[in-house]
N, C-alpha and C positions, 0 to 999 in steps of 0.2 A: 564530294564529301557525303558520307553515308549518314542516314538518320539513325540516332541512337535507339537501341532496343528498349522498349518500355515494358516493365513488368507490372502487371495490374496489382498483384498482391503487395508489392512494394509501394505503389502509389496509394493504395488503400491504407497501408500502415502509416505513411506520412500524413495523409489527409485525416485519418482518425486521430492522430496526435494533435493536429491543429484544431480539429473540432472539439476534442476534449479540453484543450487549453482554453478555447473560447468559452466553453461551458463553465469551466472553473472561474474564468474572469467574470462571467455573468453572475455566478453565485457569490463571488468574493465581494461584489459591490454591496451586498446586503449584510455583510459582517461589519460590526462597529469598528470605526477607525480611531476611537478615542485612545490616545497614547497611554501606555502603561509604563511598566518598569523599563528604564533605558530609552524612553521616547518612542517605543515601538508598540503599535496597537495590535490587536488580535487578527487584523486582516492582513498584516504584513506577509506572513508565511504563505497563505493561499495565493496572494498576488505574486510572490517570488517564484513559487512552484509553477504557477500558470505561465508566467513569463518564460521561465526556463523550458517548460514543455512546448511552448509556442516556437521558441527558437529551434529546439531539437526537431519538432515536427516539420517546421519549414525547411530545415536542412535535409531531413529524410525525403521530403517531397521533392525538393530540388534535385537531389541525387538520383531519385527514382526516375525522374523525367529526363535526366541527362546521362543515361547509360546504366542505371542500376547501381546497387551497392557494390562498390569496387572491392576487389580482393576478398570477397566473402566466401568462406568455405561452403561446400555443398552440405546441406543438412543430412543428418543420419537417417537411415531408413527405419528407425524405430517407430512403432505405432504409439499413438497417444495413450497415456495411462489415465483413463477416466476415473478409475477408483481412487487414485491418489489425488487427482484434481478435485474430486468430490469432497474429500476430507479437508483439503485446504480451503475450498470455497465454503464449506460448512463452518469452518472457524471464523472466516471473515464475516459471513452473514450472521452467525450467532453473536459475534462481537457487536455488530451494528444493532441487532434487535434487542440485546440484553444490556446494553451500556447504561441505560437509565434505570433499569430494574436491579441489576446486580452491582452496578457501580463500575468505575473505570478499572480498578485493580482486578476484580474477579472476572470481568468479561474479557479483559486482555489476557489473563492467565488461561482462560478457557480457549481463546483464539490460538494461543501458543500451543497448547496441548493438542488441539485438533490439527493445526498446521504441521507440527512436527511429525505427527502420525502419518499424514499424507506424504511428507517429504521422505520419511523412511520407506514407505511403500514405493515411492517413485524410484528409489535406489535399489529396489529388490530385496530390502531387508524386512525382517518381521516388524509388524506395527508396534509391538510391545505389549507385554503382559501387565499385570497389576503393579509390580515393582517399578517397571519403566514408566507407567502412567503416573504413579505417585512422584517419581523423580521429575517428570515433566511438569506436574502441577507445582511442585516446590520451585523449580527453575523459573516457570512462568510468573509465579508470585514474586520471586527475587528480582525479576526484571521489571515487572509492572509496578510494584509498590514504590520503589525509589523514583520512578518516572512520575507517578501520581504525586508523590510528596514534592518533588522538584517543581512541577508545574503549579500545584495548588499552594504550596507554602512559600517557595522562593520567588516564583514569577507571578503569583497572585492570579492565576488563570483558573477559572472555575471549571473543574471537571466533575462529572457525576460521581458521587460517592455512595457507598452502601449505608454509612452512618453519618450523623451530623458532626462527628468529632473531627473530621478532616484527615483522619489517619487511615481510613479504609474505604 
């Protein structure tokens, strides 16, 4: 019986998922568990995501140690698109940094605009001019505003807002 081939990148991917899940579990213990609407507290979702990530990471790690990811197609020989990655990363970082300053709705809309620009670039398309950027801003607002309203008004979850009215 032959020993299965172990791919180090696959092992690192599975182990990274497990470590990330454990870090999320560690952080989730500091979130209030006081039950809100429907008997679910604000710490429910972080625990659920961490548990799911732990299961997925464990399965990835087990599979990597027992012959690698089965029936996985060969990756394409395309180089990484760092320019597109920088735009998407800028959107996520800007959202995290500006959430308490601009409020949930505007910071998420900005994240959407920057991420969509990066995704367009990754497909080889033009990033977009003024008209496309304005369309992206409106689309981002149309996505973020109802989410803000749903969480803050319907679920009574406090998200940072730009004003005290609870509508923006």
